[in-house]
Each structure stands twice: as structure tokens, then as C-alpha cells.
C-alpha positions as protocol buffer text, in pm:
chain_id: "A"
residue {
  index: 1
  type: MET
  ca { x: -1920 y: -10939 z: -7754 }
}
residue {
  index: 2
  type: LYS
  ca { x: -1720 y: -10649 z: -7606 }
}
residue {
  index: 3
  type: TYR
  ca { x: -1948 y: -10396 z: -7777 }
}
residue {
  index: 4
  type: LEU
  ca { x: -2263 y: -10573 z: -7660 }
}
residue {
  index: 5
  type: LEU
  ca { x: -2140 y: -10568 z: -7300 }
}
residue {
  index: 6
  type: LEU
  ca { x: -2038 y: -10202 z: -7329 }
}
residue {
  index: 7
  type: GLY
  ca { x: -2379 y: -10114 z: -7481 }
}
residue {
  index: 8
  type: MET
  ca { x: -2560 y: -10290 z: -7197 }
}
residue {
  index: 9
  type: LEU
  ca { x: -2354 y: -10100 z: -6939 }
}
residue {
  index: 10
  type: ILE
  ca { x: -2431 y: -9767 z: -7106 }
}
residue {
  index: 11
  type: CYS
  ca { x: -2804 y: -9849 z: -7130 }
}
residue {
  index: 12
  type: GLY
  ca { x: -2807 y: -9952 z: -6764 }
}
residue {
  index: 13
  type: PHE
  ca { x: -2637 y: -9626 z: -6664 }
}
residue {
  index: 14
  type: VAL
  ca { x: -2880 y: -9415 z: -6868 }
}
residue {
  index: 15
  type: LEU
  ca { x: -3183 y: -9597 z: -6727 }
}
residue {
  index: 16
  type: SER
  ca { x: -3060 y: -9561 z: -6369 }
}
residue {
  index: 17
  type: CYS
  ca { x: -3005 y: -9189 z: -6425 }
}
residue {
  index: 18
  type: LYS
  ca { x: -3358 y: -9148 z: -6565 }
}
residue {
  index: 19
  type: SER
  ca { x: -3517 y: -9335 z: -6276 }
}
residue {
  index: 20
  type: ALA
  ca { x: -3320 y: -9131 z: -6024 }
}
residue {
  index: 21
  type: GLY
  ca { x: -3427 y: -8810 z: -6197 }
}
residue {
  index: 22
  type: THR
  ca { x: -3082 y: -8660 z: -6209 }
}
residue {
  index: 23
  type: VAL
  ca { x: -2743 y: -8735 z: -6344 }
}
residue {
  index: 24
  type: SER
  ca { x: -2477 y: -8727 z: -6080 }
}
residue {
  index: 25
  type: THR
  ca { x: -2152 y: -8560 z: -6155 }
}
residue {
  index: 26
  type: PRO
  ca { x: -1834 y: -8633 z: -5971 }
}
residue {
  index: 27
  type: GLU
  ca { x: -1745 y: -8390 z: -5694 }
}
residue {
  index: 28
  type: PRO
  ca { x: -1431 y: -8188 z: -5762 }
}
residue {
  index: 29
  type: VAL
  ca { x: -1137 y: -8287 z: -5549 }
}
residue {
  index: 30
  type: GLN
  ca { x: -1054 y: -8014 z: -5302 }
}
residue {
  index: 31
  type: SER
  ca { x: -702 y: -7962 z: -5192 }
}
residue {
  index: 32
  type: PRO
  ca { x: -642 y: -7878 z: -4827 }
}
residue {
  index: 33
  type: ALA
  ca { x: -623 y: -7507 z: -4752 }
}
residue {
  index: 34
  type: PRO
  ca { x: -280 y: -7369 z: -4678 }
}
residue {
  index: 35
  type: ALA
  ca { x: -201 y: -7320 z: -4308 }
}
residue {
  index: 36
  type: SER
  ca { x: -173 y: -6940 z: -4348 }
}
residue {
  index: 37
  type: THR
  ca { x: -536 y: -6897 z: -4467 }
}
residue {
  index: 38
  type: PRO
  ca { x: -737 y: -6699 z: -4209 }
}
residue {
  index: 39
  type: ASP
  ca { x: -1058 y: -6846 z: -4068 }
}
residue {
  index: 40
  type: PRO
  ca { x: -1364 y: -6753 z: -4273 }
}
residue {
  index: 41
  type: VAL
  ca { x: -1581 y: -6475 z: -4130 }
}
residue {
  index: 42
  type: SER
  ca { x: -1933 y: -6591 z: -4058 }
}
residue {
  index: 43
  type: THR
  ca { x: -2218 y: -6363 z: -4147 }
}
residue {
  index: 44
  type: PRO
  ca { x: -2533 y: -6353 z: -3936 }
}
residue {
  index: 45
  type: ALA
  ca { x: -2849 y: -6505 z: -4080 }
}
residue {
  index: 46
  type: PRO
  ca { x: -3097 y: -6250 z: -4213 }
}
residue {
  index: 47
  type: ALA
  ca { x: -3370 y: -6147 z: -3971 }
}
residue {
  index: 48
  type: ALA
  ca { x: -3712 y: -6295 z: -4019 }
}
residue {
  index: 49
  type: VAL
  ca { x: -3980 y: -6066 z: -4156 }
}
residue {
  index: 50
  type: PRO
  ca { x: -4272 y: -6008 z: -3918 }
}
residue {
  index: 51
  type: GLY
  ca { x: -4558 y: -6230 z: -4023 }
}
residue {
  index: 52
  type: SER
  ca { x: -4338 y: -6495 z: -4184 }
}
residue {
  index: 53
  type: THR
  ca { x: -4378 y: -6854 z: -4072 }
}
residue {
  index: 54
  type: PRO
  ca { x: -4145 y: -6988 z: -3802 }
}
residue {
  index: 55
  type: GLY
  ca { x: -3845 y: -7162 z: -3947 }
}
residue {
  index: 56
  type: SER
  ca { x: -3858 y: -6968 z: -4271 }
}
residue {
  index: 57
  type: VAL
  ca { x: -3600 y: -6702 z: -4333 }
}
residue {
  index: 58
  type: SER
  ca { x: -3699 y: -6397 z: -4528 }
}
residue {
  index: 59
  type: THR
  ca { x: -3515 y: -6077 z: -4577 }
}
residue {
  index: 60
  type: PHE
  ca { x: -3689 y: -5744 z: -4567 }
}
residue {
  index: 61
  type: SER
  ca { x: -3718 y: -5576 z: -4900 }
}
residue {
  index: 62
  type: PRO
  ca { x: -3896 y: -5248 z: -4961 }
}
residue {
  index: 63
  type: ASN
  ca { x: -4011 y: -5386 z: -5295 }
}
residue {
  index: 64
  type: PRO
  ca { x: -4362 y: -5534 z: -5239 }
}
residue {
  index: 65
  type: ARG
  ca { x: -4310 y: -5762 z: -5539 }
}
residue {
  index: 66
  type: GLN
  ca { x: -4062 y: -5966 z: -5331 }
}
residue {
  index: 67
  type: VAL
  ca { x: -4289 y: -6043 z: -5034 }
}
residue {
  index: 68
  type: GLU
  ca { x: -4290 y: -6406 z: -4924 }
}
residue {
  index: 69
  type: GLU
  ca { x: -4586 y: -6583 z: -5078 }
}
residue {
  index: 70
  type: LYS
  ca { x: -4831 y: -6783 z: -4868 }
}
residue {
  index: 71
  type: PRO
  ca { x: -5078 y: -7014 z: -5043 }
}
residue {
  index: 72
  type: LEU
  ca { x: -5416 y: -6847 z: -5087 }
}
residue {
  index: 73
  type: ASP
  ca { x: -5611 y: -7124 z: -4914 }
}
residue {
  index: 74
  type: GLN
  ca { x: -5388 y: -7090 z: -4606 }
}
residue {
  index: 75
  type: ILE
  ca { x: -5451 y: -6714 z: -4594 }
}
residue {
  index: 76
  type: TYR
  ca { x: -5829 y: -6755 z: -4619 }
}
residue {
  index: 77
  type: GLU
  ca { x: -5841 y: -7036 z: -4361 }
}
residue {
  index: 78
  type: GLN
  ca { x: -5633 y: -6828 z: -4118 }
}
residue {
  index: 79
  type: HIS
  ca { x: -5872 y: -6531 z: -4134 }
}
residue {
  index: 80
  type: GLU
  ca { x: -6208 y: -6710 z: -4169 }
}
residue {
  index: 81
  type: PRO
  ca { x: -6266 y: -6768 z: -3792 }
}
residue {
  index: 82
  type: SER
  ca { x: -6244 y: -6394 z: -3712 }
}
residue {
  index: 83
  type: ILE
  ca { x: -6509 y: -6282 z: -3962 }
}
residue {
  index: 84
  type: ILE
  ca { x: -6835 y: -6165 z: -3805 }
}
residue {
  index: 85
  type: LEU
  ca { x: -7130 y: -6334 z: -3974 }
}
residue {
  index: 86
  type: ILE
  ca { x: -7409 y: -6144 z: -3794 }
}
residue {
  index: 87
  type: GLY
  ca { x: -7638 y: -6011 z: -4065 }
}
residue {
  index: 88
  type: ALA
  ca { x: -7465 y: -6217 z: -4338 }
}
residue {
  index: 89
  type: LYS
  ca { x: -7659 y: -6297 z: -4654 }
}
residue {
  index: 90
  type: GLU
  ca { x: -7633 y: -6585 z: -4898 }
}
residue {
  index: 91
  type: TYR
  ca { x: -7582 y: -6531 z: -5270 }
}
residue {
  index: 92
  type: THR
  ca { x: -7602 y: -6784 z: -5554 }
}
residue {
  index: 93
  type: VAL
  ca { x: -7378 y: -6710 z: -5852 }
}
residue {
  index: 94
  type: ILE
  ca { x: -7553 y: -6646 z: -6184 }
}
residue {
  index: 95
  type: LYS
  ca { x: -7412 y: -6627 z: -6535 }
}
residue {
  index: 96
  type: GLY
  ca { x: -7190 y: -6320 z: -6584 }
}
residue {
  index: 97
  type: ASP
  ca { x: -7104 y: -6278 z: -6215 }
}
residue {
  index: 98
  type: THR
  ca { x: -6756 y: -6203 z: -6088 }
}
residue {
  index: 99
  type: LEU
  ca { x: -6661 y: -6183 z: -5723 }
}
residue {
  index: 100
  type: SER
  ca { x: -6575 y: -5815 z: -5751 }
}
residue {
  index: 101
  type: LYS
  ca { x: -6915 y: -5752 z: -5913 }
}
residue {
  index: 102
  type: ILE
  ca { x: -7085 y: -5936 z: -5624 }
}
residue {
  index: 103
  type: ALA
  ca { x: -6879 y: -5738 z: -5370 }
}
residue {
  index: 104
  type: ARG
  ca { x: -6979 y: -5409 z: -5535 }
}
residue {
  index: 105
  type: LYS
  ca { x: -7345 y: -5517 z: -5530 }
}
residue {
  index: 106
  type: TYR
  ca { x: -7337 y: -5566 z: -5152 }
}
residue {
  index: 107
  type: TYR
  ca { x: -7063 y: -5325 z: -5040 }
}
residue {
  index: 108
  type: GLY
  ca { x: -7086 y: -5033 z: -5285 }
}
residue {
  index: 109
  type: ALA
  ca { x: -6923 y: -4915 z: -5606 }
}
residue {
  index: 110
  type: GLY
  ca { x: -6560 y: -4847 z: -5690 }
}
residue {
  index: 111
  type: ASP
  ca { x: -6283 y: -5000 z: -5483 }
}
residue {
  index: 112
  type: ASN
  ca { x: -6538 y: -5184 z: -5266 }
}
residue {
  index: 113
  type: GLY
  ca { x: -6522 y: -5457 z: -5530 }
}
residue {
  index: 114
  type: TYR
  ca { x: -6183 y: -5544 z: -5379 }
}
residue {
  index: 115
  type: TYR
  ca { x: -6359 y: -5671 z: -5064 }
}
residue {
  index: 116
  type: PHE
  ca { x: -6401 y: -6003 z: -5251 }
}
residue {
  index: 117
  type: PRO
  ca { x: -6150 y: -6176 z: -5013 }
}
residue {
  index: 118
  type: LEU
  ca { x: -6398 y: -6119 z: -4727 }
}
residue {
  index: 119
  type: ILE
  ca { x: -6659 y: -6312 z: -4927 }
}
residue {
  index: 120
  type: ILE
  ca { x: -6418 y: -6595 z: -5015 }
}
residue {
  index: 121
  type: ALA
  ca { x: -6297 y: -6633 z: -4655 }
}
residue {
  index: 122
  type: ALA
  ca { x: -6653 y: -6632 z: -4516 }
}
residue {
  index: 123
  type: SER
  ca { x: -6762 y: -6889 z: -4776 }
}
residue {
  index: 124
  type: LYS
  ca { x: -6482 y: -7142 z: -4716 }
}
residue {
  index: 125
  type: LEU
  ca { x: -6724 y: -7390 z: -4556 }
}
residue {
  index: 126
  type: ASN
  ca { x: -6966 y: -7371 z: -4852 }
}
residue {
  index: 127
  type: VAL
  ca { x: -6733 y: -7363 z: -5152 }
}
residue {
  index: 128
  type: ASP
  ca { x: -6379 y: -7474 z: -5218 }
}
residue {
  index: 129
  type: ILE
  ca { x: -6247 y: -7166 z: -5391 }
}
residue {
  index: 130
  type: VAL
  ca { x: -5945 y: -6941 z: -5345 }
}
residue {
  index: 131
  type: ASP
  ca { x: -5912 y: -6775 z: -5685 }
}
residue {
  index: 132
  type: PRO
  ca { x: -6177 y: -6514 z: -5767 }
}
residue {
  index: 133
  type: ASP
  ca { x: -6162 y: -6620 z: -6133 }
}
residue {
  index: 134
  type: GLU
  ca { x: -6281 y: -6972 z: -6048 }
}
residue {
  index: 135
  type: ILE
  ca { x: -6642 y: -6897 z: -5957 }
}
residue {
  index: 136
  type: GLU
  ca { x: -6909 y: -7098 z: -6131 }
}
residue {
  index: 137
  type: VAL
  ca { x: -7282 y: -7060 z: -6180 }
}
residue {
  index: 138
  type: GLY
  ca { x: -7470 y: -7213 z: -5886 }
}
residue {
  index: 139
  type: MET
  ca { x: -7200 y: -7160 z: -5623 }
}
residue {
  index: 140
  type: LYS
  ca { x: -7338 y: -7028 z: -5296 }
}
residue {
  index: 141
  type: PHE
  ca { x: -7141 y: -6754 z: -5122 }
}
residue {
  index: 142
  type: VAL
  ca { x: -7179 y: -6610 z: -4774 }
}
residue {
  index: 143
  type: ILE
  ca { x: -7182 y: -6230 z: -4788 }
}
residue {
  index: 144
  type: PRO
  ca { x: -7079 y: -6093 z: -4447 }
}
residue {
  index: 145
  type: ASP
  ca { x: -7219 y: -5759 z: -4338 }
}
residue {
  index: 146
  type: LEU
  ca { x: -6927 y: -5523 z: -4410 }
}
residue {
  index: 147
  type: GLN
  ca { x: -7032 y: -5264 z: -4152 }
}
residue {
  index: 148
  type: GLU
  ca { x: -7047 y: -5528 z: -3874 }
}
residue {
  index: 149
  type: ASN
  ca { x: -6689 y: -5627 z: -3956 }
}
residue {
  index: 150
  type: LEU
  ca { x: -6567 y: -5267 z: -3980 }
}
residue {
  index: 151
  type: ASN
  ca { x: -6731 y: -5161 z: -3651 }
}
residue {
  index: 152
  type: ASP
  ca { x: -6563 y: -5436 z: -3446 }
}
residue {
  index: 153
  type: PRO
  ca { x: -6193 y: -5350 z: -3385 }
}
residue {
  index: 154
  type: GLY
  ca { x: -6080 y: -5716 z: -3392 }
}
residue {
  index: 155
  type: ALA
  ca { x: -6275 y: -5801 z: -3706 }
}
residue {
  index: 156
  type: ARG
  ca { x: -6157 y: -5478 z: -3873 }
}
residue {
  index: 157
  type: SER
  ca { x: -5794 y: -5563 z: -3796 }
}
residue {
  index: 158
  type: ASN
  ca { x: -5849 y: -5916 z: -3927 }
}
residue {
  index: 159
  type: LEU
  ca { x: -6004 y: -5780 z: -4247 }
}
residue {
  index: 160
  type: LYS
  ca { x: -5716 y: -5536 z: -4297 }
}
residue {
  index: 161
  type: ASN
  ca { x: -5462 y: -5818 z: -4253 }
}
residue {
  index: 162
  type: LEU
  ca { x: -5658 y: -6043 z: -4489 }
}
residue {
  index: 163
  type: LEU
  ca { x: -5656 y: -5776 z: -4761 }
}
residue {
  index: 164
  type: LYS
  ca { x: -5287 y: -5706 z: -4701 }
}
residue {
  index: 165
  type: GLU
  ca { x: -5189 y: -6074 z: -4731 }
}
residue {
  index: 166
  type: ILE
  ca { x: -5396 y: -6125 z: -5046 }
}
residue {
  index: 167
  type: ALA
  ca { x: -5235 y: -5811 z: -5195 }
}
residue {
  index: 168
  type: ALA
  ca { x: -4892 y: -5954 z: -5109 }
}
residue {
  index: 169
  type: PHE
  ca { x: -4987 y: -6279 z: -5281 }
}
residue {
  index: 170
  type: TYR
  ca { x: -5079 y: -6097 z: -5601 }
}
residue {
  index: 171
  type: SER
  ca { x: -4763 y: -5885 z: -5585 }
}
residue {
  index: 172
  type: ASN
  ca { x: -4566 y: -6202 z: -5659 }
}
residue {
  index: 173
  type: LYS
  ca { x: -4769 y: -6287 z: -5968 }
}
residue {
  index: 174
  type: SER
  ca { x: -4697 y: -6150 z: -6312 }
}
residue {
  index: 175
  type: GLY
  ca { x: -4950 y: -5996 z: -6543 }
}
residue {
  index: 176
  type: ARG
  ca { x: -5178 y: -5696 z: -6560 }
}
residue {
  index: 177
  type: GLN
  ca { x: -5464 y: -5861 z: -6370 }
}
residue {
  index: 178
  type: SER
  ca { x: -5240 y: -5948 z: -6074 }
}
residue {
  index: 179
  type: MET
  ca { x: -5094 y: -5596 z: -6069 }
}
residue {
  index: 180
  type: ARG
  ca { x: -5446 y: -5448 z: -6074 }
}
residue {
  index: 181
  type: LEU
  ca { x: -5559 y: -5675 z: -5789 }
}
residue {
  index: 182
  type: HIS
  ca { x: -5249 y: -5592 z: -5585 }
}
residue {
  index: 183
  type: ASP
  ca { x: -5296 y: -5218 z: -5631 }
}
residue {
  index: 184
  type: GLY
  ca { x: -5671 y: -5223 z: -5556 }
}
residue {
  index: 185
  type: LEU
  ca { x: -5633 y: -5440 z: -5246 }
}
residue {
  index: 186
  type: THR
  ca { x: -5346 y: -5220 z: -5125 }
}
residue {
  index: 187
  type: ARG
  ca { x: -5556 y: -4903 z: -5162 }
}
residue {
  index: 188
  type: LEU
  ca { x: -5836 y: -5069 z: -4967 }
}
residue {
  index: 189
  type: TYR
  ca { x: -5629 y: -5194 z: -4673 }
}
residue {
  index: 190
  type: ASN
  ca { x: -5443 y: -4863 z: -4650 }
}
residue {
  index: 191
  type: ALA
  ca { x: -5781 y: -4689 z: -4617 }
}
residue {
  index: 192
  type: LEU
  ca { x: -5888 y: -4908 z: -4322 }
}
């Protein structure tokens, strides 16, 4: 009978730990500090990085791989209202398309393929996409006129910030593809 009761107690403890998600461990007993111990020195909180969200604390690091990551959809939604759509075209994805291939078709060869974030941000009302690898045949994208956006100082600044934030996002991801996207986007926004 003793063993049955003990087994039930153990099973109950294990089940309660599983349902709580964690196993609690007893806190160590702390002895009071001796009277001669000096008061601890408080260190100031690190300064917030420009562009970080209020309430979040980030420390500046010259390493771009440690930039605070914002969700992609939040970045696109933030920049979408400032995109000039005068002269925009519509494009329907066909088999074999990539967003960088579409960007090069409308904006020119080479690094202009890294203007794909402009297309994603402008298309947010038509398609629910944030990752350029998630395009599917039949999706309809809005292709803003690049020159219209570059000629307007506000739209140009918005585009530069969009590219910079997307580059920062990819700097936090591992893998060759993310590194390539980060480097290409960085070259593009530095040229603006």
C-alpha cells in the first residue's frame, strides 16, 4: 500500500510538471550579506540604437550580423505607404520566375535585381508575401516605376531605408543565400 501511494504521488508530480511545461527547482537559500560589504555599483542601461522600437534595448555593434531583427512583414507594411505608384505596372508570375528576375526585367540588369523589396512592399495589398522565395505562379505583383521613386526625395529616402532594413534582416540569417541577399541589398542602398 505504501508503494502504491508513493507511486501515485510521483506520477502526480511528473504529470503536473509536464502540464506546467517546466520542472521547478528549489531556490538556493541566500545568507544575508555581511555589514561591511559595499553597496553594489549600478551600471547604466545601454543606449537604444536609432531605429529600434521604443521599449526595446539594443546595444550598438559595428558587426552588421548583430542588428536587431524586425519581422519582414512589419518592415514592408511600414514602407508601403510611401511608395509612389504613378506609372506602376502589374505583373503575373509565370513558371520559372523569381522576384529578382522580375526586378531585373523592369529595373535593369545586375544589382537592380535587389530592388525586389520595392515590388513586395508595393504588392502588399494584392499578395500576402514577405519572402522572395515564396512566389507562386499566378501571383499578381505591382511593379512601381523605379525612376518615379528615385526622383522624389521622400520616396527615395523611404526606398533606401526599406533596402537597409531588409539587408539588416538577412544579416541575422545564416546561409549563403542570406549572406548574398544582405551584401547585394547593402550595395544597392549604399549607392542611393
